[in-house]
C-alpha positions as CSV (number, residue, x, y, z in Angstrom):
1,S,24.0,126.6,-96.7
2,Q,26.5,128.1,-99.0
3,V,27.1,127.4,-102.7
4,L,30.3,127.6,-104.6
5,D,30.9,127.5,-108.2
6,T,33.5,125.0,-109.1
7,K,34.8,123.4,-112.4
8,D,37.0,120.2,-112.3
9,L,38.0,120.3,-108.7
10,Q,38.4,117.3,-106.4
11,V,37.0,118.3,-102.7
12,F,38.3,116.1,-100.0
13,K,37.1,117.8,-96.7
14,V,35.3,121.3,-95.8
15,T,35.4,122.5,-92.5
16,V,33.4,125.6,-91.0
17,N,35.1,127.4,-87.9
18,G,37.1,124.3,-87.5
19,Q,34.1,121.8,-87.4
20,D,33.4,119.2,-90.4
21,A,30.9,120.3,-92.8
22,E,28.8,118.3,-95.1
23,F,29.1,119.0,-98.8
24,V,27.8,117.6,-102.2
25,F,28.3,118.6,-105.7
26,G,25.3,119.4,-107.9
27,E,24.6,118.8,-111.6
28,K,27.4,119.4,-113.8
29,H,26.8,122.3,-116.3
30,N,29.0,122.3,-119.6
31,F,30.2,125.9,-119.3
32,K,29.0,127.0,-115.9
33,G,30.9,124.2,-114.0
34,T,29.5,122.4,-111.0
35,P,27.8,123.9,-108.1
36,L,29.5,122.7,-104.6
37,E,27.0,122.9,-101.9
38,I,28.3,123.2,-98.4
39,T,25.9,122.7,-95.3
40,L,27.0,124.6,-92.2
41,P,27.4,122.7,-89.1
42,F,25.8,125.2,-87.1
43,E,23.2,128.0,-87.2
44,L,24.9,131.1,-88.7
45,R,23.8,134.3,-86.4
46,R,23.6,137.8,-88.1
47,G,27.2,139.2,-87.9
48,Q,28.9,136.0,-87.0
49,E,31.9,135.3,-89.1
50,A,32.6,132.0,-90.5
51,I,35.8,130.8,-91.9
52,V,35.2,128.2,-94.6
53,E,38.2,125.8,-95.3
54,I,38.2,123.4,-98.4
55,S,40.9,120.8,-98.9
56,F,40.8,120.4,-102.5
57,E,42.9,119.4,-105.6
58,S,42.6,121.4,-109.0
59,S,43.3,120.2,-112.3
60,P,44.8,121.9,-115.6
61,K,41.1,122.2,-116.7
62,S,40.0,124.1,-113.5
63,S,39.0,127.4,-114.8
64,A,38.7,130.7,-113.1
65,L,41.3,129.6,-110.4
66,Q,44.5,131.7,-110.7
67,W,48.0,131.5,-108.6
68,F,50.5,134.0,-107.4
69,S,53.9,132.5,-106.8
70,P,55.4,133.3,-103.4
71,E,57.4,136.1,-105.0
72,Q,54.3,137.8,-106.3
73,T,52.8,138.4,-103.1
74,S,53.5,141.0,-100.7
75,G,54.9,138.7,-97.9
76,K,56.8,136.7,-100.5
77,K,56.6,133.6,-98.3
78,H,53.5,131.9,-99.6
79,P,51.6,131.0,-102.9
80,F,48.3,132.7,-103.1
81,L,45.3,131.4,-104.8
82,F,42.2,133.4,-105.9
83,S,39.0,132.7,-107.9
84,Q,36.8,134.7,-110.2
85,C,33.9,132.8,-109.3
86,Q,31.1,134.1,-106.9
87,V,29.7,132.6,-103.8
88,E,25.9,132.4,-103.1
89,W,24.3,132.2,-99.7
90,I,21.1,130.2,-99.4
């Protein structure tokens, strides 16, 4: 499984390589946020790539999320979201 650090996000759906994945939020922590544990829908082999897509909605309280407007990106066509949080594989 994969654990992501979140804060004030609403998650609707998670897929891994196009397959639906189960997910659950852990216990909320005052300043650390809330862990989001994603269960992979298949066994991940060494060297295998996994593309994790998360359909979510953020809020003004969602910390560590930052957006670039399309004009701020190299392609200047799409906005870009990045996170300062870290992923943990377990």
